[in-house]
ChimeraX commands (.cxc) that place a marker at each C-alpha (Angstrom):
marker #1 position 7.63,0.33,4.07 radius 0.5
marker #1 position 10.95,0.27,5.91 radius 0.5
marker #1 position 13.16,-2.82,5.88 radius 0.5
marker #1 position 12.54,-3.28,9.62 radius 0.5
marker #1 position 8.79,-3.32,9.14 radius 0.5
marker #1 position 9.06,-5.57,6.10 radius 0.5
marker #1 position 10.91,-8.17,8.13 radius 0.5
marker #1 position 8.18,-8.15,10.77 radius 0.5
marker #1 position 5.36,-8.23,8.25 radius 0.5
marker #1 position 6.42,-11.70,7.15 radius 0.5
marker #1 position 5.03,-13.24,10.33 radius 0.5
marker #1 position 2.12,-10.83,10.85 radius 0.5
marker #1 position 0.88,-10.46,7.29 radius 0.5
marker #1 position 1.74,-13.49,5.23 radius 0.5
marker #1 position -0.18,-16.32,6.79 radius 0.5
marker #1 position -3.64,-15.01,7.73 radius 0.5
marker #1 position -5.74,-15.26,4.59 radius 0.5
marker #1 position -5.83,-18.38,2.45 radius 0.5
marker #1 position -3.93,-16.70,-0.40 radius 0.5
marker #1 position -1.23,-15.43,1.95 radius 0.5
marker #1 position -0.95,-18.82,3.64 radius 0.5
marker #1 position -0.41,-20.52,0.29 radius 0.5
marker #1 position 2.19,-17.93,-0.73 radius 0.5
marker #1 position 3.99,-18.39,2.56 radius 0.5
marker #1 position 3.99,-22.18,2.20 radius 0.5
marker #1 position 5.56,-21.86,-1.23 radius 0.5
marker #1 position 8.12,-19.42,0.15 radius 0.5
marker #1 position 9.07,-21.89,2.89 radius 0.5
marker #1 position 9.54,-24.59,0.26 radius 0.5
marker #1 position 11.70,-22.27,-1.85 radius 0.5
marker #1 position 13.99,-21.64,1.13 radius 0.5
marker #1 position 15.06,-25.28,0.91 radius 0.5
marker #1 position 15.47,-25.37,-2.88 radius 0.5
marker #1 position 17.89,-23.75,-5.34 radius 0.5
marker #1 position 15.40,-22.75,-8.04 radius 0.5
marker #1 position 14.68,-19.24,-9.27 radius 0.5
marker #1 position 11.26,-17.75,-8.62 radius 0.5
marker #1 position 9.00,-14.88,-9.64 radius 0.5
marker #1 position 6.77,-13.08,-7.12 radius 0.5
marker #1 position 4.18,-10.81,-8.70 radius 0.5
marker #1 position 1.29,-8.61,-7.65 radius 0.5
marker #1 position 0.22,-5.02,-7.19 radius 0.5
marker #1 position 2.26,-2.41,-5.35 radius 0.5
marker #1 position 2.14,-2.84,-1.58 radius 0.5
marker #1 position 1.11,-6.50,-1.56 radius 0.5
marker #1 position 4.31,-7.73,0.11 radius 0.5
marker #1 position 6.36,-9.00,-2.84 radius 0.5
marker #1 position 9.71,-7.73,-1.57 radius 0.5
marker #1 position 8.86,-8.86,1.96 radius 0.5
marker #1 position 8.39,-12.41,0.73 radius 0.5
marker #1 position 11.51,-12.28,-1.45 radius 0.5
marker #1 position 13.56,-11.16,1.56 radius 0.5
marker #1 position 12.13,-14.05,3.55 radius 0.5
marker #1 position 13.24,-16.55,0.90 radius 0.5
marker #1 position 16.70,-15.01,0.43 radius 0.5
marker #1 position 17.37,-13.04,3.66 radius 0.5
marker #1 position 21.06,-12.39,2.89 radius 0.5
marker #1 position 20.77,-11.57,-0.81 radius 0.5
marker #1 position 21.52,-8.08,-2.13 radius 0.5
marker #1 position 18.51,-6.27,-3.59 radius 0.5
marker #1 position 18.79,-4.49,-6.93 radius 0.5
marker #1 position 16.41,-2.63,-9.19 radius 0.5
marker #1 position 16.69,-2.54,-12.98 radius 0.5
marker #1 position 17.80,1.12,-13.12 radius 0.5
marker #1 position 21.43,0.35,-13.95 radius 0.5
marker #1 position 21.49,-2.49,-16.48 radius 0.5
marker #1 position 25.28,-2.99,-16.55 radius 0.5
marker #1 position 25.47,-3.06,-12.76 radius 0.5
marker #1 position 22.62,-5.56,-12.68 radius 0.5
marker #1 position 24.32,-7.88,-15.17 radius 0.5
marker #1 position 27.51,-7.75,-13.12 radius 0.5
marker #1 position 25.54,-8.61,-9.98 radius 0.5
marker #1 position 23.92,-11.60,-11.72 radius 0.5
marker #1 position 27.37,-13.06,-12.39 radius 0.5
marker #1 position 29.11,-12.08,-9.14 radius 0.5
marker #1 position 26.62,-13.13,-6.46 radius 0.5
marker #1 position 25.44,-16.52,-5.27 radius 0.5
marker #1 position 21.99,-15.08,-4.48 radius 0.5
marker #1 position 20.17,-12.01,-5.74 radius 0.5
marker #1 position 16.80,-10.27,-5.46 radius 0.5
marker #1 position 15.73,-8.12,-8.41 radius 0.5
marker #1 position 12.71,-5.85,-7.98 radius 0.5
marker #1 position 10.43,-4.49,-10.72 radius 0.5
marker #1 position 12.07,-6.78,-13.27 radius 0.5
marker #1 position 9.35,-5.96,-15.81 radius 0.5
marker #1 position 10.82,-2.44,-16.04 radius 0.5
marker #1 position 14.16,-3.68,-17.38 radius 0.5
marker #1 position 15.32,-1.86,-20.51 radius 0.5
marker #1 position 16.38,-5.21,-22.01 radius 0.5
marker #1 position 14.36,-7.90,-20.28 radius 0.5
marker #1 position 15.23,-10.65,-22.76 radius 0.5
marker #1 position 18.98,-10.15,-22.33 radius 0.5
marker #1 position 18.65,-10.00,-18.55 radius 0.5
marker #1 position 16.67,-13.24,-18.42 radius 0.5
marker #1 position 19.24,-14.93,-20.67 radius 0.5
marker #1 position 22.01,-13.83,-18.28 radius 0.5
marker #1 position 20.08,-15.23,-15.32 radius 0.5
marker #1 position 19.53,-18.53,-17.11 radius 0.5
marker #1 position 23.25,-18.89,-17.91 radius 0.5
marker #1 position 24.48,-17.93,-14.45 radius 0.5
marker #1 position 24.67,-20.07,-11.31 radius 0.5
marker #1 position 23.16,-17.28,-9.22 radius 0.5
marker #1 position 20.00,-18.07,-7.27 radius 0.5
marker #1 position 17.53,-15.33,-8.22 radius 0.5
marker #1 position 14.17,-14.26,-6.86 radius 0.5
marker #1 position 12.51,-11.45,-8.82 radius 0.5
marker #1 position 9.42,-9.32,-8.23 radius 0.5
marker #1 position 7.10,-7.94,-10.85 radius 0.5
marker #1 position 3.84,-6.09,-11.13 radius 0.5
marker #1 position 2.72,-7.95,-14.23 radius 0.5
marker #1 position 4.28,-11.41,-14.17 radius 0.5
marker #1 position 1.02,-13.10,-15.08 radius 0.5
marker #1 position 0.81,-11.32,-18.43 radius 0.5
marker #1 position 4.46,-11.18,-19.49 radius 0.5
marker #1 position 5.32,-14.13,-21.73 radius 0.5
marker #1 position 9.09,-13.76,-21.21 radius 0.5
marker #1 position 8.69,-13.93,-17.44 radius 0.5
marker #1 position 6.33,-16.89,-17.67 radius 0.5
marker #1 position 8.86,-18.80,-19.76 radius 0.5
marker #1 position 11.82,-17.88,-17.54 radius 0.5
marker #1 position 10.25,-18.76,-14.17 radius 0.5
marker #1 position 8.41,-22.02,-13.70 radius 0.5
marker #1 position 7.90,-21.17,-10.01 radius 0.5
marker #1 position 5.63,-18.15,-9.71 radius 0.5
marker #1 position 3.94,-16.77,-6.60 radius 0.5
marker #1 position 1.00,-14.45,-7.04 radius 0.5
marker #1 position 0.07,-12.21,-4.08 radius 0.5
marker #1 position -3.46,-10.85,-4.58 radius 0.5
marker #1 position -4.42,-7.30,-3.56 radius 0.5
marker #1 position -5.62,-6.69,-0.02 radius 0.5
marker #1 position -9.15,-6.19,-1.31 radius 0.5
marker #1 position -9.16,-9.92,-2.11 radius 0.5
marker #1 position -7.68,-11.02,1.24 radius 0.5
marker #1 position -9.36,-8.86,3.82 radius 0.5
marker #1 position -8.29,-11.21,6.63 radius 0.5
marker #1 position -4.80,-9.73,6.29 radius 0.5
marker #1 position -5.93,-6.15,6.91 radius 0.5
marker #1 position -6.34,-6.27,10.68 radius 0.5
marker #1 position -2.89,-7.84,11.38 radius 0.5
marker #1 position -1.32,-5.21,9.14 radius 0.5
marker #1 position -3.13,-2.37,10.89 radius 0.5
marker #1 position -2.06,-3.72,14.28 radius 0.5
marker #1 position 1.53,-3.89,13.07 radius 0.5
marker #1 position 1.41,-0.31,11.76 radius 0.5
marker #1 position -0.09,0.85,15.06 radius 0.5
marker #1 position 2.84,-0.72,16.91 radius 0.5
marker #1 position 5.21,1.07,14.56 radius 0.5
marker #1 position 3.42,4.39,15.11 radius 0.5
marker #1 position 3.54,3.92,18.89 radius 0.5
marker #1 position 7.27,3.36,18.67 radius 0.5
marker #1 position 7.90,6.38,16.43 radius 0.5
marker #1 position 5.78,8.78,18.49 radius 0.5
marker #1 position 6.71,7.27,21.88 radius 0.5
marker #1 position 3.10,6.48,22.80 radius 0.5
marker #1 position 1.24,3.37,23.92 radius 0.5
marker #1 position -2.16,3.51,22.27 radius 0.5
marker #1 position -4.24,0.34,22.29 radius 0.5
marker #1 position -5.13,-1.01,18.87 radius 0.5
marker #1 position -8.74,-0.76,17.74 radius 0.5
marker #1 position -10.07,-1.46,14.27 radius 0.5
marker #1 position -10.80,1.88,12.55 radius 0.5
marker #1 position -14.38,2.93,11.93 radius 0.5
marker #1 position -13.48,4.95,8.83 radius 0.5
marker #1 position -13.35,3.49,5.32 radius 0.5
marker #1 position -9.95,1.88,4.75 radius 0.5
marker #1 position -7.81,2.95,1.80 radius 0.5
marker #1 position -6.67,-0.22,0.02 radius 0.5
marker #1 position -5.96,1.50,-3.31 radius 0.5
marker #1 position -2.22,0.79,-2.95 radius 0.5
marker #1 position -2.62,-2.08,-0.51 radius 0.5
marker #1 position -0.26,-1.91,2.49 radius 0.5
marker #1 position 1.30,1.35,1.26 radius 0.5
marker #1 position -1.95,3.35,1.28 radius 0.5
marker #1 position -3.20,1.54,4.39 radius 0.5
marker #1 position -0.09,2.43,6.39 radius 0.5
marker #1 position -0.16,6.04,5.21 radius 0.5
marker #1 position -3.83,6.34,6.16 radius 0.5
marker #1 position -3.31,4.91,9.64 radius 0.5
marker #1 position -0.36,7.23,10.30 radius 0.5
marker #1 position -2.37,10.26,9.21 radius 0.5
marker #1 position -5.28,9.32,11.47 radius 0.5
marker #1 position -2.86,8.52,14.27 radius 0.5
marker #1 position -1.33,11.99,14.05 radius 0.5
marker #1 position -4.64,13.78,13.57 radius 0.5
marker #1 position -6.55,12.01,16.36 radius 0.5
marker #1 position -5.35,14.57,18.92 radius 0.5
marker #1 position -5.16,17.54,16.58 radius 0.5
marker #1 position -6.55,20.85,17.82 radius 0.5
marker #1 position -8.45,23.57,16.01 radius 0.5
marker #1 position -5.34,25.75,15.72 radius 0.5
marker #1 position -3.31,22.86,14.26 radius 0.5
marker #1 position -6.07,22.09,11.77 radius 0.5
marker #1 position -6.19,25.71,10.63 radius 0.5
marker #1 position -2.40,25.76,10.22 radius 0.5
marker #1 position -2.55,22.65,8.03 radius 0.5
marker #1 position -5.28,24.20,5.90 radius 0.5
marker #1 position -3.30,27.42,5.55 radius 0.5
marker #1 position -0.24,25.51,4.38 radius 0.5
marker #1 position -2.33,23.55,1.89 radius 0.5
marker #1 position -4.03,26.66,0.47 radius 0.5
marker #1 position -1.04,29.01,0.53 radius 0.5
marker #1 position 0.08,28.32,-3.04 radius 0.5
marker #1 position -3.33,27.41,-4.48 radius 0.5
marker #1 position -5.31,30.64,-4.15 radius 0.5
marker #1 position -5.39,33.05,-7.04 radius 0.5
marker #1 position -8.56,32.68,-9.11 radius 0.5
marker #1 position -11.83,34.57,-8.75 radius 0.5
marker #1 position -13.80,31.51,-7.61 radius 0.5
marker #1 position -11.46,30.20,-4.91 radius 0.5
marker #1 position -14.01,30.43,-2.12 radius 0.5
marker #1 position -16.37,28.09,-3.96 radius 0.5
marker #1 position -13.54,25.97,-5.37 radius 0.5
marker #1 position -12.24,25.03,-1.92 radius 0.5
marker #1 position -15.45,25.04,0.09 radius 0.5
marker #1 position -15.65,21.25,-0.36 radius 0.5
marker #1 position -12.66,20.88,1.99 radius 0.5
marker #1 position -15.05,21.86,4.77 radius 0.5
marker #1 position -18.36,20.57,3.45 radius 0.5
marker #1 position -17.36,17.04,2.40 radius 0.5
marker #1 position -15.89,15.88,5.74 radius 0.5
marker #1 position -18.69,17.63,7.64 radius 0.5
marker #1 position -21.41,15.90,5.63 radius 0.5
marker #1 position -19.59,12.54,5.60 radius 0.5
marker #1 position -19.18,12.50,9.38 radius 0.5
marker #1 position -22.75,13.74,9.86 radius 0.5
marker #1 position -24.24,11.00,7.69 radius 0.5
marker #1 position -22.19,8.39,9.50 radius 0.5
marker #1 position -23.20,9.74,12.90 radius 0.5
marker #1 position -26.88,10.52,12.40 radius 0.5
marker #1 position -27.71,7.88,9.72 radius 0.5
marker #1 position -30.28,10.20,8.17 radius 0.5
marker #1 position -30.23,13.18,5.81 radius 0.5
marker #1 position -33.26,14.60,7.59 radius 0.5
marker #1 position -31.57,14.50,11.01 radius 0.5
marker #1 position -28.31,15.85,9.60 radius 0.5
marker #1 position -30.07,18.76,7.89 radius 0.5
marker #1 position -31.68,19.62,11.22 radius 0.5
marker #1 position -28.36,19.44,13.10 radius 0.5
marker #1 position -26.61,21.61,10.51 radius 0.5
marker #1 position -29.45,24.11,10.34 radius 0.5
marker #1 position -29.94,23.49,6.63 radius 0.5
marker #1 position -33.01,22.95,4.49 radius 0.5
marker #1 position -33.21,19.26,3.53 radius 0.5
marker #1 position -33.21,20.13,-0.17 radius 0.5
marker #1 position -30.09,22.24,0.32 radius 0.5
marker #1 position -28.34,19.30,1.97 radius 0.5
marker #1 position -29.43,16.96,-0.84 radius 0.5
marker #1 position -28.06,19.44,-3.38 radius 0.5
marker #1 position -24.70,19.58,-1.60 radius 0.5
marker #1 position -24.52,15.78,-1.37 radius 0.5
marker #1 position -25.22,15.49,-5.10 radius 0.5
marker #1 position -22.67,18.22,-5.84 radius 0.5
marker #1 position -19.99,16.29,-3.95 radius 0.5
marker #1 position -21.06,12.81,-5.02 radius 0.5
marker #1 position -17.66,12.15,-6.67 radius 0.5
marker #1 position -16.18,12.25,-3.14 radius 0.5
marker #1 position -18.27,9.24,-2.15 radius 0.5
marker #1 position -21.20,11.02,-0.53 radius 0.5
marker #1 position -24.57,9.33,-0.96 radius 0.5
marker link #1:1,2 radius 0.2
marker link #1:2,3 radius 0.2
marker link #1:3,4 radius 0.2
marker link #1:4,5 radius 0.2
marker link #1:5,6 radius 0.2
marker link #1:6,7 radius 0.2
marker link #1:7,8 radius 0.2
marker link #1:8,9 radius 0.2
marker link #1:9,10 radius 0.2
marker link #1:10,11 radius 0.2
marker link #1:11,12 radius 0.2
marker link #1:12,13 radius 0.2
marker link #1:13,14 radius 0.2
marker link #1:14,15 radius 0.2
marker link #1:15,16 radius 0.2
marker link #1:16,17 radius 0.2
marker link #1:17,18 radius 0.2
marker link #1:18,19 radius 0.2
marker link #1:19,20 radius 0.2
marker link #1:20,21 radius 0.2
marker link #1:21,22 radius 0.2
marker link #1:22,23 radius 0.2
marker link #1:23,24 radius 0.2
marker link #1:24,25 radius 0.2
marker link #1:25,26 radius 0.2
marker link #1:26,27 radius 0.2
marker link #1:27,28 radius 0.2
marker link #1:28,29 radius 0.2
marker link #1:29,30 radius 0.2
marker link #1:30,31 radius 0.2
marker link #1:31,32 radius 0.2
marker link #1:32,33 radius 0.2
marker link #1:33,34 radius 0.2
marker link #1:34,35 radius 0.2
marker link #1:35,36 radius 0.2
marker link #1:36,37 radius 0.2
marker link #1:37,38 radius 0.2
marker link #1:38,39 radius 0.2
marker link #1:39,40 radius 0.2
marker link #1:40,41 radius 0.2
marker link #1:41,42 radius 0.2
marker link #1:42,43 radius 0.2
marker link #1:43,44 radius 0.2
marker link #1:44,45 radius 0.2
marker link #1:45,46 radius 0.2
marker link #1:46,47 radius 0.2
marker link #1:47,48 radius 0.2
marker link #1:48,49 radius 0.2
marker link #1:49,50 radius 0.2
marker link #1:50,51 radius 0.2
marker link #1:51,52 radius 0.2
marker link #1:52,53 radius 0.2
marker link #1:53,54 radius 0.2
marker link #1:54,55 radius 0.2
marker link #1:55,56 radius 0.2
marker link #1:56,57 radius 0.2
marker link #1:57,58 radius 0.2
marker link #1:58,59 radius 0.2
marker link #1:59,60 radius 0.2
marker link #1:60,61 radius 0.2
marker link #1:61,62 radius 0.2
marker link #1:62,63 radius 0.2
marker link #1:63,64 radius 0.2
marker link #1:64,65 radius 0.2
marker link #1:65,66 radius 0.2
marker link #1:66,67 radius 0.2
marker link #1:67,68 radius 0.2
marker link #1:68,69 radius 0.2
marker link #1:69,70 radius 0.2
marker link #1:70,71 radius 0.2
marker link #1:71,72 radius 0.2
marker link #1:72,73 radius 0.2
marker link #1:73,74 radius 0.2
marker link #1:74,75 radius 0.2
marker link #1:75,76 radius 0.2
marker link #1:76,77 radius 0.2
marker link #1:77,78 radius 0.2
marker link #1:78,79 radius 0.2
marker link #1:79,80 radius 0.2
marker link #1:80,81 radius 0.2
marker link #1:81,82 radius 0.2
marker link #1:82,83 radius 0.2
marker link #1:83,84 radius 0.2
marker link #1:84,85 radius 0.2
marker link #1:85,86 radius 0.2
marker link #1:86,87 radius 0.2
marker link #1:87,88 radius 0.2
marker link #1:88,89 radius 0.2
marker link #1:89,90 radius 0.2
marker link #1:90,91 radius 0.2
marker link #1:91,92 radius 0.2
marker link #1:92,93 radius 0.2
marker link #1:93,94 radius 0.2
marker link #1:94,95 radius 0.2
marker link #1:95,96 radius 0.2
marker link #1:96,97 radius 0.2
marker link #1:97,98 radius 0.2
marker link #1:98,99 radius 0.2
marker link #1:99,100 radius 0.2
marker link #1:100,101 radius 0.2
marker link #1:101,102 radius 0.2
marker link #1:102,103 radius 0.2
marker link #1:103,104 radius 0.2
marker link #1:104,105 radius 0.2
marker link #1:105,106 radius 0.2
marker link #1:106,107 radius 0.2
marker link #1:107,108 radius 0.2
marker link #1:108,109 radius 0.2
marker link #1:109,110 radius 0.2
marker link #1:110,111 radius 0.2
marker link #1:111,112 radius 0.2
marker link #1:112,113 radius 0.2
marker link #1:113,114 radius 0.2
marker link #1:114,115 radius 0.2
marker link #1:115,116 radius 0.2
marker link #1:116,117 radius 0.2
marker link #1:117,118 radius 0.2
marker link #1:118,119 radius 0.2
marker link #1:119,120 radius 0.2
marker link #1:120,121 radius 0.2
marker link #1:121,122 radius 0.2
marker link #1:122,123 radius 0.2
marker link #1:123,124 radius 0.2
marker link #1:124,125 radius 0.2
marker link #1:125,126 radius 0.2
marker link #1:126,127 radius 0.2
marker link #1:127,128 radius 0.2
marker link #1:128,129 radius 0.2
marker link #1:129,130 radius 0.2
marker link #1:130,131 radius 0.2
marker link #1:131,132 radius 0.2
marker link #1:132,133 radius 0.2
marker link #1:133,134 radius 0.2
marker link #1:134,135 radius 0.2
marker link #1:135,136 radius 0.2
marker link #1:136,137 radius 0.2
marker link #1:137,138 radius 0.2
marker link #1:138,139 radius 0.2
marker link #1:139,140 radius 0.2
marker link #1:140,141 radius 0.2
marker link #1:141,142 radius 0.2
marker link #1:142,143 radius 0.2
marker link #1:143,144 radius 0.2
marker link #1:144,145 radius 0.2
marker link #1:145,146 radius 0.2
marker link #1:146,147 radius 0.2
marker link #1:147,148 radius 0.2
marker link #1:148,149 radius 0.2
marker link #1:149,150 radius 0.2
marker link #1:150,151 radius 0.2
marker link #1:151,152 radius 0.2
marker link #1:152,153 radius 0.2
marker link #1:153,154 radius 0.2
marker link #1:154,155 radius 0.2
marker link #1:155,156 radius 0.2
marker link #1:156,157 radius 0.2
marker link #1:157,158 radius 0.2
marker link #1:158,159 radius 0.2
marker link #1:159,160 radius 0.2
marker link #1:160,161 radius 0.2
marker link #1:161,162 radius 0.2
marker link #1:162,163 radius 0.2
marker link #1:163,164 radius 0.2
marker link #1:164,165 radius 0.2
marker link #1:165,166 radius 0.2
marker link #1:166,167 radius 0.2
marker link #1:167,168 radius 0.2
marker link #1:168,169 radius 0.2
marker link #1:169,170 radius 0.2
marker link #1:170,171 radius 0.2
marker link #1:171,172 radius 0.2
marker link #1:172,173 radius 0.2
marker link #1:173,174 radius 0.2
marker link #1:174,175 radius 0.2
marker link #1:175,176 radius 0.2
marker link #1:176,177 radius 0.2
marker link #1:177,178 radius 0.2
marker link #1:178,179 radius 0.2
marker link #1:179,180 radius 0.2
marker link #1:180,181 radius 0.2
marker link #1:181,182 radius 0.2
marker link #1:182,183 radius 0.2
marker link #1:183,184 radius 0.2
marker link #1:184,185 radius 0.2
marker link #1:185,186 radius 0.2
marker link #1:186,187 radius 0.2
marker link #1:187,188 radius 0.2
marker link #1:188,189 radius 0.2
marker link #1:189,190 radius 0.2
marker link #1:190,191 radius 0.2
marker link #1:191,192 radius 0.2
marker link #1:192,193 radius 0.2
marker link #1:193,194 radius 0.2
marker link #1:194,195 radius 0.2
marker link #1:195,196 radius 0.2
marker link #1:196,197 radius 0.2
marker link #1:197,198 radius 0.2
marker link #1:198,199 radius 0.2
marker link #1:199,200 radius 0.2
marker link #1:200,201 radius 0.2
marker link #1:201,202 radius 0.2
marker link #1:202,203 radius 0.2
marker link #1:203,204 radius 0.2
marker link #1:204,205 radius 0.2
marker link #1:205,206 radius 0.2
marker link #1:206,207 radius 0.2
marker link #1:207,208 radius 0.2
marker link #1:208,209 radius 0.2
marker link #1:209,210 radius 0.2
marker link #1:210,211 radius 0.2
marker link #1:211,212 radius 0.2
marker link #1:212,213 radius 0.2
marker link #1:213,214 radius 0.2
marker link #1:214,215 radius 0.2
marker link #1:215,216 radius 0.2
marker link #1:216,217 radius 0.2
marker link #1:217,218 radius 0.2
marker link #1:218,219 radius 0.2
marker link #1:219,220 radius 0.2
marker link #1:220,221 radius 0.2
marker link #1:221,222 radius 0.2
marker link #1:222,223 radius 0.2
marker link #1:223,224 radius 0.2
marker link #1:224,225 radius 0.2
marker link #1:225,226 radius 0.2
marker link #1:226,227 radius 0.2
marker link #1:227,228 radius 0.2
marker link #1:228,229 radius 0.2
marker link #1:229,230 radius 0.2
marker link #1:230,231 radius 0.2
marker link #1:231,232 radius 0.2
marker link #1:232,233 radius 0.2
marker link #1:233,234 radius 0.2
marker link #1:234,235 radius 0.2
marker link #1:235,236 radius 0.2
marker link #1:236,237 radius 0.2
marker link #1:237,238 radius 0.2
marker link #1:238,239 radius 0.2
marker link #1:239,240 radius 0.2
marker link #1:240,241 radius 0.2
marker link #1:241,242 radius 0.2
marker link #1:242,243 radius 0.2
marker link #1:243,244 radius 0.2
marker link #1:244,245 radius 0.2
marker link #1:245,246 radius 0.2
marker link #1:246,247 radius 0.2
marker link #1:247,248 radius 0.2
marker link #1:248,249 radius 0.2
marker link #1:249,250 radius 0.2
marker link #1:250,251 radius 0.2
marker link #1:251,252 radius 0.2
marker link #1:252,253 radius 0.2
marker link #1:253,254 radius 0.2
marker link #1:254,255 radius 0.2
marker link #1:255,256 radius 0.2
marker link #1:256,257 radius 0.2
marker link #1:257,258 radius 0.2
marker link #1:258,259 radius 0.2
view
């Protein structure tokens, strides 16, 4: 997510579900205090967004350059450190933070299970995955739609998607999915063929390629058909297939979520 979007997400994302509301309340309290804090959760849950809300003027560093990070700890009044659990020398870094007068907010993907982080930060904010706070999904989607409208100079009205939402990487996968559907909603047959050609151009080469890539056509066709007609019998009739043939294809592609 871009910094611009992250700044907006604070008001549109953090504050809808109960978990987000509690995290946002703690963040508001931290804005008035001078204590260090740890924000942890999965990728795409809004950790950096919340850290930026608490310390809006603080520089943001990763743990890639350890010497640079140590210098920043001693030379700044405020600092945000992302992915702190990936530090090459976490113990030394935490000792430097404890000895410095720098106000630090750090993010981590595993703060709950890291004993060093638990000992170093008495104030910890856990942001659960989107799958556990579904109330936050619609505001996020609406925000991403506004962003897409701005990028593509369009004014589409927001409607909740009818397709299955991808929350595997929380806001990251959700935003990517919406942008793809946004771009593909007006795609033509020629455009679709061009995309398929580009995808297949460096993949063909074995003797079974026709069968190996037939699922790229069959899976979406069957998935849409089942969603539209609600019945394998009706779908088989519409596709001109024997019902047993359709059942066989559904079973063959079951690992793609067909049932």
